[in-house]
LUMKE-391904 format. One record per atom (N, C-alpha, C): residue number from 1; atom name; x, y negated, z negated. Coordinates in steps of 0.1 Angstrom, whole numbers. Atoms other than C-alpha are relative to their C-alpha. Layout:
N
<node><num>NUM</num><atome>CA</atome><x>X</x><y>Y</y><z>Z</z></node>
...
***
This chain:
96
<node><num>1</num><atome>N</atome><x>-5</x><y>-6</y><z>12</z></node>
<node><num>1</num><atome>CA</atome><x>276</x><y>-283</y><z>410</z></node>
<node><num>1</num><atome>C</atome><x>9</x><y>12</y><z>5</z></node>
<node><num>2</num><atome>N</atome><x>-8</x><y>-12</y><z>-3</z></node>
<node><num>2</num><atome>CA</atome><x>305</x><y>-258</y><z>412</z></node>
<node><num>2</num><atome>C</atome><x>-3</x><y>11</y><z>-10</z></node>
<node><num>3</num><atome>N</atome><x>2</x><y>-12</y><z>8</z></node>
<node><num>3</num><atome>CA</atome><x>306</x><y>-223</y><z>397</z></node>
<node><num>3</num><atome>C</atome><x>4</x><y>-3</y><z>-15</z></node>
<node><num>4</num><atome>N</atome><x>-5</x><y>3</y><z>14</z></node>
<node><num>4</num><atome>CA</atome><x>326</x><y>-236</y><z>366</z></node>
<node><num>4</num><atome>C</atome><x>-10</x><y>-8</y><z>-8</z></node>
<node><num>5</num><atome>N</atome><x>10</x><y>8</y><z>7</z></node>
<node><num>5</num><atome>CA</atome><x>300</x><y>-262</y><z>358</z></node>
<node><num>5</num><atome>C</atome><x>-13</x><y>7</y><z>-2</z></node>
<node><num>6</num><atome>N</atome><x>12</x><y>-8</y><z>2</z></node>
<node><num>6</num><atome>CA</atome><x>272</x><y>-238</y><z>363</z></node>
<node><num>6</num><atome>C</atome><x>2</x><y>10</y><z>-11</z></node>
<node><num>7</num><atome>N</atome><x>-3</x><y>-9</y><z>11</z></node>
<node><num>7</num><atome>CA</atome><x>288</x><y>-213</y><z>340</z></node>
<node><num>7</num><atome>C</atome><x>0</x><y>-8</y><z>-14</z></node>
<node><num>8</num><atome>N</atome><x>-1</x><y>8</y><z>12</z></node>
<node><num>8</num><atome>CA</atome><x>294</x><y>-241</y><z>314</z></node>
<node><num>8</num><atome>C</atome><x>-15</x><y>-4</y><z>-4</z></node>
<node><num>9</num><atome>N</atome><x>13</x><y>4</y><z>3</z></node>
<node><num>9</num><atome>CA</atome><x>257</x><y>-250</y><z>317</z></node>
<node><num>9</num><atome>C</atome><x>-8</x><y>12</y><z>-7</z></node>
<node><num>10</num><atome>N</atome><x>7</x><y>-11</y><z>6</z></node>
<node><num>10</num><atome>CA</atome><x>247</x><y>-215</y><z>304</z></node>
<node><num>10</num><atome>C</atome><x>-1</x><y>-2</y><z>-15</z></node>
<node><num>11</num><atome>N</atome><x>2</x><y>3</y><z>14</z></node>
<node><num>11</num><atome>CA</atome><x>251</x><y>-229</y><z>269</z></node>
<node><num>11</num><atome>C</atome><x>-12</x><y>-8</y><z>-3</z></node>
<node><num>12</num><atome>N</atome><x>12</x><y>8</y><z>2</z></node>
<node><num>12</num><atome>CA</atome><x>221</x><y>-251</y><z>275</z></node>
<node><num>12</num><atome>C</atome><x>-13</x><y>8</y><z>-1</z></node>
<node><num>13</num><atome>N</atome><x>13</x><y>-8</y><z>1</z></node>
<node><num>13</num><atome>CA</atome><x>185</x><y>-241</y><z>267</z></node>
<node><num>13</num><atome>C</atome><x>-8</x><y>2</y><z>13</z></node>
<node><num>14</num><atome>N</atome><x>7</x><y>0</y><z>-13</z></node>
<node><num>14</num><atome>CA</atome><x>173</x><y>-248</y><z>303</z></node>
<node><num>14</num><atome>C</atome><x>11</x><y>-2</y><z>11</z></node>
<node><num>15</num><atome>N</atome><x>-10</x><y>3</y><z>-11</z></node>
<node><num>15</num><atome>CA</atome><x>191</x><y>-249</y><z>337</z></node>
<node><num>15</num><atome>C</atome><x>-1</x><y>-15</y><z>3</z></node>
<node><num>16</num><atome>N</atome><x>0</x><y>14</y><z>-4</z></node>
<node><num>16</num><atome>CA</atome><x>201</x><y>-283</y><z>349</z></node>
<node><num>16</num><atome>C</atome><x>-10</x><y>-2</y><z>11</z></node>
<node><num>17</num><atome>N</atome><x>11</x><y>3</y><z>-9</z></node>
<node><num>17</num><atome>CA</atome><x>173</x><y>-299</y><z>369</z></node>
<node><num>17</num><atome>C</atome><x>5</x><y>-2</y><z>15</z></node>
<node><num>18</num><atome>N</atome><x>-6</x><y>2</y><z>-13</z></node>
<node><num>18</num><atome>CA</atome><x>197</x><y>-305</y><z>398</z></node>
<node><num>18</num><atome>C</atome><x>2</x><y>13</y><z>8</z></node>
<node><num>19</num><atome>N</atome><x>-2</x><y>-13</y><z>-7</z></node>
<node><num>19</num><atome>CA</atome><x>200</x><y>-268</y><z>406</z></node>
<node><num>19</num><atome>C</atome><x>-11</x><y>3</y><z>9</z></node>
<node><num>20</num><atome>N</atome><x>11</x><y>-5</y><z>-9</z></node>
<node><num>20</num><atome>CA</atome><x>182</x><y>-254</y><z>436</z></node>
<node><num>20</num><atome>C</atome><x>-7</x><y>12</y><z>-7</z></node>
<node><num>21</num><atome>N</atome><x>8</x><y>-11</y><z>6</z></node>
<node><num>21</num><atome>CA</atome><x>156</x><y>-227</y><z>428</z></node>
<node><num>21</num><atome>C</atome><x>8</x><y>13</y><z>1</z></node>
<node><num>22</num><atome>N</atome><x>-8</x><y>-13</y><z>1</z></node>
<node><num>22</num><atome>CA</atome><x>179</x><y>-198</y><z>439</z></node>
<node><num>22</num><atome>C</atome><x>11</x><y>-1</y><z>-11</z></node>
<node><num>23</num><atome>N</atome><x>-10</x><y>2</y><z>10</z></node>
<node><num>23</num><atome>CA</atome><x>206</x><y>-212</y><z>416</z></node>
<node><num>23</num><atome>C</atome><x>-6</x><y>1</y><z>-14</z></node>
<node><num>24</num><atome>N</atome><x>8</x><y>-1</y><z>13</z></node>
<node><num>24</num><atome>CA</atome><x>180</x><y>-216</y><z>388</z></node>
<node><num>24</num><atome>C</atome><x>-2</x><y>15</y><z>-3</z></node>
<node><num>25</num><atome>N</atome><x>2</x><y>-14</y><z>2</z></node>
<node><num>25</num><atome>CA</atome><x>172</x><y>-179</y><z>393</z></node>
<node><num>25</num><atome>C</atome><x>12</x><y>7</y><z>-5</z></node>
<node><num>26</num><atome>N</atome><x>-12</x><y>-6</y><z>4</z></node>
<node><num>26</num><atome>CA</atome><x>208</x><y>-169</y><z>390</z></node>
<node><num>26</num><atome>C</atome><x>4</x><y>-5</y><z>-15</z></node>
<node><num>27</num><atome>N</atome><x>-3</x><y>5</y><z>13</z></node>
<node><num>27</num><atome>CA</atome><x>211</x><y>-191</y><z>359</z></node>
<node><num>27</num><atome>C</atome><x>-8</x><y>8</y><z>-10</z></node>
<node><num>28</num><atome>N</atome><x>9</x><y>-8</y><z>10</z></node>
<node><num>28</num><atome>CA</atome><x>181</x><y>-173</y><z>342</z></node>
<node><num>28</num><atome>C</atome><x>5</x><y>15</y><z>0</z></node>
<node><num>29</num><atome>N</atome><x>-6</x><y>-13</y><z>0</z></node>
<node><num>29</num><atome>CA</atome><x>196</x><y>-140</y><z>353</z></node>
<node><num>29</num><atome>C</atome><x>12</x><y>1</y><z>-10</z></node>
<node><num>30</num><atome>N</atome><x>-11</x><y>0</y><z>9</z></node>
<node><num>30</num><atome>CA</atome><x>228</x><y>-149</y><z>335</z></node>
<node><num>30</num><atome>C</atome><x>-4</x><y>-1</y><z>-14</z></node>
<node><num>31</num><atome>N</atome><x>5</x><y>1</y><z>14</z></node>
<node><num>31</num><atome>CA</atome><x>207</x><y>-156</y><z>304</z></node>
<node><num>31</num><atome>C</atome><x>-6</x><y>13</y><z>-4</z></node>
<node><num>32</num><atome>N</atome><x>7</x><y>-13</y><z>3</z></node>
<node><num>32</num><atome>CA</atome><x>193</x><y>-121</y><z>306</z></node>
<node><num>32</num><atome>C</atome><x>-15</x><y>0</y><z>2</z></node>
<node><num>33</num><atome>N</atome><x>14</x><y>1</y><z>-2</z></node>
<node><num>33</num><atome>CA</atome><x>159</x><y>-132</y><z>317</z></node>
<node><num>33</num><atome>C</atome><x>-3</x><y>4</y><z>15</z></node>
<node><num>34</num><atome>N</atome><x>2</x><y>-5</y><z>-14</z></node>
<node><num>34</num><atome>CA</atome><x>155</x><y>-110</y><z>349</z></node>
<node><num>34</num><atome>C</atome><x>-14</x><y>-4</y><z>5</z></node>
<node><num>35</num><atome>N</atome><x>14</x><y>3</y><z>-4</z></node>
<node><num>35</num><atome>CA</atome><x>117</x><y>-115</y><z>350</z></node>
<node><num>35</num><atome>C</atome><x>-2</x><y>-15</y><z>4</z></node>
<node><num>36</num><atome>N</atome><x>1</x><y>14</y><z>-4</z></node>
<node><num>36</num><atome>CA</atome><x>120</x><y>-153</y><z>350</z></node>
<node><num>36</num><atome>C</atome><x>7</x><y>-3</y><z>13</z></node>
<node><num>37</num><atome>N</atome><x>-8</x><y>2</y><z>-12</z></node>
<node><num>37</num><atome>CA</atome><x>147</x><y>-152</y><z>376</z></node>
<node><num>37</num><atome>C</atome><x>-7</x><y>5</y><z>12</z></node>
<node><num>38</num><atome>N</atome><x>7</x><y>-6</y><z>-11</z></node>
<node><num>38</num><atome>CA</atome><x>127</x><y>-129</y><z>398</z></node>
<node><num>38</num><atome>C</atome><x>-13</x><y>-8</y><z>4</z></node>
<node><num>39</num><atome>N</atome><x>12</x><y>8</y><z>-3</z></node>
<node><num>39</num><atome>CA</atome><x>95</x><y>-150</y><z>395</z></node>
<node><num>39</num><atome>C</atome><x>4</x><y>-13</y><z>8</z></node>
<node><num>40</num><atome>N</atome><x>-4</x><y>12</y><z>-7</z></node>
<node><num>40</num><atome>CA</atome><x>114</x><y>-180</y><z>408</z></node>
<node><num>40</num><atome>C</atome><x>2</x><y>2</y><z>15</z></node>
<node><num>41</num><atome>N</atome><x>-4</x><y>-3</y><z>-14</z></node>
<node><num>41</num><atome>CA</atome><x>125</x><y>-163</y><z>441</z></node>
<node><num>41</num><atome>C</atome><x>-10</x><y>10</y><z>7</z></node>
<node><num>42</num><atome>N</atome><x>9</x><y>-10</y><z>-5</z></node>
<node><num>42</num><atome>CA</atome><x>97</x><y>-138</y><z>445</z></node>
<node><num>42</num><atome>C</atome><x>-8</x><y>-4</y><z>12</z></node>
<node><num>43</num><atome>N</atome><x>8</x><y>5</y><z>-11</z></node>
<node><num>43</num><atome>CA</atome><x>76</x><y>-159</y><z>469</z></node>
<node><num>43</num><atome>C</atome><x>7</x><y>-9</y><z>10</z></node>
<node><num>44</num><atome>N</atome><x>-7</x><y>9</y><z>-9</z></node>
<node><num>44</num><atome>CA</atome><x>103</x><y>-180</y><z>485</z></node>
<node><num>44</num><atome>C</atome><x>5</x><y>8</y><z>13</z></node>
<node><num>45</num><atome>N</atome><x>-4</x><y>-6</y><z>-13</z></node>
<node><num>45</num><atome>CA</atome><x>111</x><y>-173</y><z>522</z></node>
<node><num>45</num><atome>C</atome><x>13</x><y>-5</y><z>6</z></node>
<node><num>46</num><atome>N</atome><x>-13</x><y>5</y><z>-6</z></node>
<node><num>46</num><atome>CA</atome><x>145</x><y>-189</y><z>526</z></node>
<node><num>46</num><atome>C</atome><x>10</x><y>11</y><z>-1</z></node>
<node><num>47</num><atome>N</atome><x>-10</x><y>-11</y><z>0</z></node>
<node><num>47</num><atome>CA</atome><x>176</x><y>-168</y><z>533</z></node>
<node><num>47</num><atome>C</atome><x>7</x><y>0</y><z>-14</z></node>
<node><num>48</num><atome>N</atome><x>-6</x><y>0</y><z>13</z></node>
<node><num>48</num><atome>CA</atome><x>192</x><y>-180</y><z>501</z></node>
<node><num>48</num><atome>C</atome><x>-8</x><y>6</y><z>-11</z></node>
<node><num>49</num><atome>N</atome><x>9</x><y>-6</y><z>10</z></node>
<node><num>49</num><atome>CA</atome><x>162</x><y>-171</y><z>479</z></node>
<node><num>49</num><atome>C</atome><x>-1</x><y>15</y><z>2</z></node>
<node><num>50</num><atome>N</atome><x>1</x><y>-14</y><z>-3</z></node>
<node><num>50</num><atome>CA</atome><x>160</x><y>-137</y><z>497</z></node>
<node><num>50</num><atome>C</atome><x>12</x><y>7</y><z>-4</z></node>
<node><num>51</num><atome>N</atome><x>-13</x><y>-6</y><z>4</z></node>
<node><num>51</num><atome>CA</atome><x>197</x><y>-130</y><z>490</z></node>
<node><num>51</num><atome>C</atome><x>0</x><y>2</y><z>-15</z></node>
<node><num>52</num><atome>N</atome><x>1</x><y>-1</y><z>14</z></node>
<node><num>52</num><atome>CA</atome><x>191</x><y>-137</y><z>453</z></node>
<node><num>52</num><atome>C</atome><x>-10</x><y>10</y><z>-4</z></node>
<node><num>53</num><atome>N</atome><x>10</x><y>-10</y><z>2</z></node>
<node><num>53</num><atome>CA</atome><x>160</x><y>-116</y><z>454</z></node>
<node><num>53</num><atome>C</atome><x>6</x><y>14</y><z>2</z></node>
<node><num>54</num><atome>N</atome><x>-6</x><y>-13</y><z>-2</z></node>
<node><num>54</num><atome>CA</atome><x>180</x><y>-87</y><z>468</z></node>
<node><num>54</num><atome>C</atome><x>9</x><y>3</y><z>-11</z></node>
<node><num>55</num><atome>N</atome><x>-9</x><y>-2</y><z>12</z></node>
<node><num>55</num><atome>CA</atome><x>206</x><y>-91</y><z>441</z></node>
<node><num>55</num><atome>C</atome><x>-7</x><y>4</y><z>-12</z></node>
<node><num>56</num><atome>N</atome><x>8</x><y>-3</y><z>12</z></node>
<node><num>56</num><atome>CA</atome><x>180</x><y>-90</y><z>414</z></node>
<node><num>56</num><atome>C</atome><x>-6</x><y>14</y><z>1</z></node>
<node><num>57</num><atome>N</atome><x>6</x><y>-14</y><z>-1</z></node>
<node><num>57</num><atome>CA</atome><x>164</x><y>-58</y><z>428</z></node>
<node><num>57</num><atome>C</atome><x>12</x><y>10</y><z>-1</z></node>
<node><num>58</num><atome>N</atome><x>-11</x><y>-9</y><z>1</z></node>
<node><num>58</num><atome>CA</atome><x>199</x><y>-43</y><z>431</z></node>
<node><num>58</num><atome>C</atome><x>3</x><y>2</y><z>-15</z></node>
<node><num>59</num><atome>N</atome><x>-3</x><y>0</y><z>14</z></node>
<node><num>59</num><atome>CA</atome><x>205</x><y>-52</y><z>394</z></node>
<node><num>59</num><atome>C</atome><x>-11</x><y>9</y><z>-7</z></node>
<node><num>60</num><atome>N</atome><x>11</x><y>-7</y><z>6</z></node>
<node><num>60</num><atome>CA</atome><x>171</x><y>-37</y><z>385</z></node>
<node><num>60</num><atome>C</atome><x>2</x><y>15</y><z>3</z></node>
<node><num>61</num><atome>N</atome><x>-2</x><y>-14</y><z>-4</z></node>
<node><num>61</num><atome>CA</atome><x>182</x><y>-4</y><z>402</z></node>
<node><num>61</num><atome>C</atome><x>-8</x><y>4</y><z>11</z></node>
<node><num>62</num><atome>N</atome><x>9</x><y>-4</y><z>-12</z></node>
<node><num>62</num><atome>CA</atome><x>157</x><y>-5</y><z>431</z></node>
<node><num>62</num><atome>C</atome><x>8</x><y>-3</y><z>13</z></node>
<node><num>63</num><atome>N</atome><x>-9</x><y>3</y><z>-12</z></node>
<node><num>63</num><atome>CA</atome><x>183</x><y>-2</y><z>459</z></node>
<node><num>63</num><atome>C</atome><x>-8</x><y>0</y><z>13</z></node>
<node><num>64</num><atome>N</atome><x>8</x><y>1</y><z>-12</z></node>
<node><num>64</num><atome>CA</atome><x>156</x><y>5</y><z>485</z></node>
<node><num>64</num><atome>C</atome><x>-6</x><y>-14</y><z>2</z></node>
<node><num>65</num><atome>N</atome><x>6</x><y>13</y><z>0</z></node>
<node><num>65</num><atome>CA</atome><x>139</x><y>-28</y><z>476</z></node>
<node><num>65</num><atome>C</atome><x>11</x><y>-11</y><z>3</z></node>
<node><num>66</num><atome>N</atome><x>-11</x><y>9</y><z>-3</z></node>
<node><num>66</num><atome>CA</atome><x>173</x><y>-46</y><z>475</z></node>
<node><num>66</num><atome>C</atome><x>4</x><y>0</y><z>14</z></node>
<node><num>67</num><atome>N</atome><x>-3</x><y>-1</y><z>-15</z></node>
<node><num>67</num><atome>CA</atome><x>181</x><y>-33</y><z>510</z></node>
<node><num>67</num><atome>C</atome><x>-10</x><y>-8</y><z>8</z></node>
<node><num>68</num><atome>N</atome><x>11</x><y>7</y><z>-8</z></node>
<node><num>68</num><atome>CA</atome><x>148</x><y>-47</y><z>523</z></node>
<node><num>68</num><atome>C</atome><x>3</x><y>-15</y><z>-1</z></node>
<node><num>69</num><atome>N</atome><x>-2</x><y>14</y><z>1</z></node>
<node><num>69</num><atome>CA</atome><x>156</x><y>-81</y><z>509</z></node>
<node><num>69</num><atome>C</atome><x>13</x><y>-5</y><z>6</z></node>
<node><num>70</num><atome>N</atome><x>-13</x><y>3</y><z>-7</z></node>
<node><num>70</num><atome>CA</atome><x>192</x><y>-80</y><z>521</z></node>
<node><num>70</num><atome>C</atome><x>-2</x><y>-2</y><z>15</z></node>
<node><num>71</num><atome>N</atome><x>3</x><y>1</y><z>-14</z></node>
<node><num>71</num><atome>CA</atome><x>179</x><y>-74</y><z>556</z></node>
<node><num>71</num><atome>C</atome><x>-8</x><y>-12</y><z>3</z></node>
<node><num>72</num><atome>N</atome><x>7</x><y>12</y><z>-2</z></node>
<node><num>72</num><atome>CA</atome><x>154</x><y>-102</y><z>553</z></node>
<node><num>72</num><atome>C</atome><x>9</x><y>-12</y><z>-1</z></node>
<node><num>73</num><atome>N</atome><x>-9</x><y>11</y><z>1</z></node>
<node><num>73</num><atome>CA</atome><x>182</x><y>-125</y><z>542</z></node>
<node><num>73</num><atome>C</atome><x>11</x><y>0</y><z>11</z></node>
<node><num>74</num><atome>N</atome><x>-10</x><y>-1</y><z>-10</z></node>
<node><num>74</num><atome>CA</atome><x>203</x><y>-114</y><z>571</z></node>
<node><num>74</num><atome>C</atome><x>14</x><y>5</y><z>-5</z></node>
<node><num>75</num><atome>N</atome><x>-12</x><y>-4</y><z>6</z></node>
<node><num>75</num><atome>CA</atome><x>228</x><y>-98</y><z>548</z></node>
<node><num>75</num><atome>C</atome><x>-1</x><y>15</y><z>-4</z></node>
<node><num>76</num><atome>N</atome><x>1</x><y>-14</y><z>2</z></node>
<node><num>76</num><atome>CA</atome><x>235</x><y>-61</y><z>548</z></node>
<node><num>76</num><atome>C</atome><x>13</x><y>5</y><z>-8</z></node>
<node><num>77</num><atome>N</atome><x>-12</x><y>-4</y><z>7</z></node>
<node><num>77</num><atome>CA</atome><x>262</x><y>-58</y><z>521</z></node>
<node><num>77</num><atome>C</atome><x>-3</x><y>0</y><z>-15</z></node>
<node><num>78</num><atome>N</atome><x>0</x><y>1</y><z>15</z></node>
<node><num>78</num><atome>CA</atome><x>267</x><y>-52</y><z>484</z></node>
<node><num>78</num><atome>C</atome><x>15</x><y>-2</y><z>-5</z></node>
<node><num>79</num><atome>N</atome><x>-13</x><y>2</y><z>6</z></node>
<node><num>79</num><atome>CA</atome><x>296</x><y>-64</y><z>464</z></node>
<node><num>79</num><atome>C</atome><x>4</x><y>12</y><z>-9</z></node>
<node><num>80</num><atome>N</atome><x>-5</x><y>-12</y><z>8</z></node>
<node><num>80</num><atome>CA</atome><x>317</x><y>-39</y><z>444</z></node>
<node><num>80</num><atome>C</atome><x>-8</x><y>0</y><z>-13</z></node>
<node><num>81</num><atome>N</atome><x>8</x><y>0</y><z>13</z></node>
<node><num>81</num><atome>CA</atome><x>300</x><y>-50</y><z>411</z></node>
<node><num>81</num><atome>C</atome><x>-10</x><y>-11</y><z>1</z></node>
<node><num>82</num><atome>N</atome><x>10</x><y>10</y><z>2</z></node>
<node><num>82</num><atome>CA</atome><x>270</x><y>-70</y><z>401</z></node>
<node><num>82</num><atome>C</atome><x>6</x><y>-14</y><z>-3</z></node>
<node><num>83</num><atome>N</atome><x>-6</x><y>13</y><z>4</z></node>
<node><num>83</num><atome>CA</atome><x>292</x><y>-97</y><z>385</z></node>
<node><num>83</num><atome>C</atome><x>7</x><y>-6</y><z>12</z></node>
<node><num>84</num><atome>N</atome><x>-7</x><y>6</y><z>-12</z></node>
<node><num>84</num><atome>CA</atome><x>312</x><y>-101</y><z>417</z></node>
<node><num>84</num><atome>C</atome><x>-11</x><y>-5</y><z>10</z></node>
<node><num>85</num><atome>N</atome><x>10</x><y>4</y><z>-9</z></node>
<node><num>85</num><atome>CA</atome><x>280</x><y>-104</y><z>437</z></node>
<node><num>85</num><atome>C</atome><x>-7</x><y>-13</y><z>-6</z></node>
<node><num>86</num><atome>N</atome><x>5</x><y>12</y><z>6</z></node>
<node><num>86</num><atome>CA</atome><x>266</x><y>-130</y><z>412</z></node>
<node><num>86</num><atome>C</atome><x>9</x><y>-11</y><z>3</z></node>
<node><num>87</num><atome>N</atome><x>-10</x><y>11</y><z>-3</z></node>
<node><num>87</num><atome>CA</atome><x>298</x><y>-150</y><z>415</z></node>
<node><num>87</num><atome>C</atome><x>0</x><y>-5</y><z>14</z></node>
<node><num>88</num><atome>N</atome><x>0</x><y>3</y><z>-14</z></node>
<node><num>88</num><atome>CA</atome><x>297</x><y>-148</y><z>453</z></node>
<node><num>88</num><atome>C</atome><x>-12</x><y>-8</y><z>3</z></node>
<node><num>89</num><atome>N</atome><x>12</x><y>7</y><z>-3</z></node>
<node><num>89</num><atome>CA</atome><x>261</x><y>-159</y><z>454</z></node>
<node><num>89</num><atome>C</atome><x>1</x><y>-15</y><z>-6</z></node>
<node><num>90</num><atome>N</atome><x>-1</x><y>14</y><z>6</z></node>
<node><num>90</num><atome>CA</atome><x>267</x><y>-189</y><z>430</z></node>
<node><num>90</num><atome>C</atome><x>10</x><y>-8</y><z>8</z></node>
<node><num>91</num><atome>N</atome><x>-10</x><y>7</y><z>-8</z></node>
<node><num>91</num><atome>CA</atome><x>298</x><y>-199</y><z>450</z></node>
<node><num>91</num><atome>C</atome><x>-6</x><y>-5</y><z>13</z></node>
<node><num>92</num><atome>N</atome><x>6</x><y>3</y><z>-12</z></node>
<node><num>92</num><atome>CA</atome><x>279</x><y>-198</y><z>482</z></node>
<node><num>92</num><atome>C</atome><x>-11</x><y>-10</y><z>-1</z></node>
<node><num>93</num><atome>N</atome><x>11</x><y>9</y><z>2</z></node>
<node><num>93</num><atome>CA</atome><x>248</x><y>-216</y><z>469</z></node>
<node><num>93</num><atome>C</atome><x>4</x><y>-14</y><z>-6</z></node>
<node><num>94</num><atome>N</atome><x>-5</x><y>13</y><z>6</z></node>
<node><num>94</num><atome>CA</atome><x>268</x><y>-242</y><z>449</z></node>
<node><num>94</num><atome>C</atome><x>9</x><y>-7</y><z>9</z></node>
<node><num>95</num><atome>N</atome><x>-10</x><y>7</y><z>-9</z></node>
<node><num>95</num><atome>CA</atome><x>292</x><y>-249</y><z>477</z></node>
<node><num>95</num><atome>C</atome><x>14</x><y>-1</y><z>-5</z></node>
<node><num>96</num><atome>N</atome><x>-13</x><y>1</y><z>5</z></node>
<node><num>96</num><atome>CA</atome><x>322</x><y>-242</y><z>457</z></node>
<node><num>96</num><atome>C</atome><x>3</x><y>13</y><z>-8</z></node>
***
């Protein structure tokens, strides 16, 4: 699924079943459900899940916690804006 299809799926009541868990978390985040998004990646130990986890803590305003998860994910950067970071994560995870 590419970023355009994922964004189009935001009109659905649930994320598409074909989405990976990190992409499901980003889908719920785009729906405004930070808690549900966080619960999906909170216990996952993959680099992709930890990158989404970092983004979610950055969005929450806990930069020290975000930095911890960025390091765990092997990523020490922040995008200029949260929306740019969300888009970059989706592109990277969706492969397009």
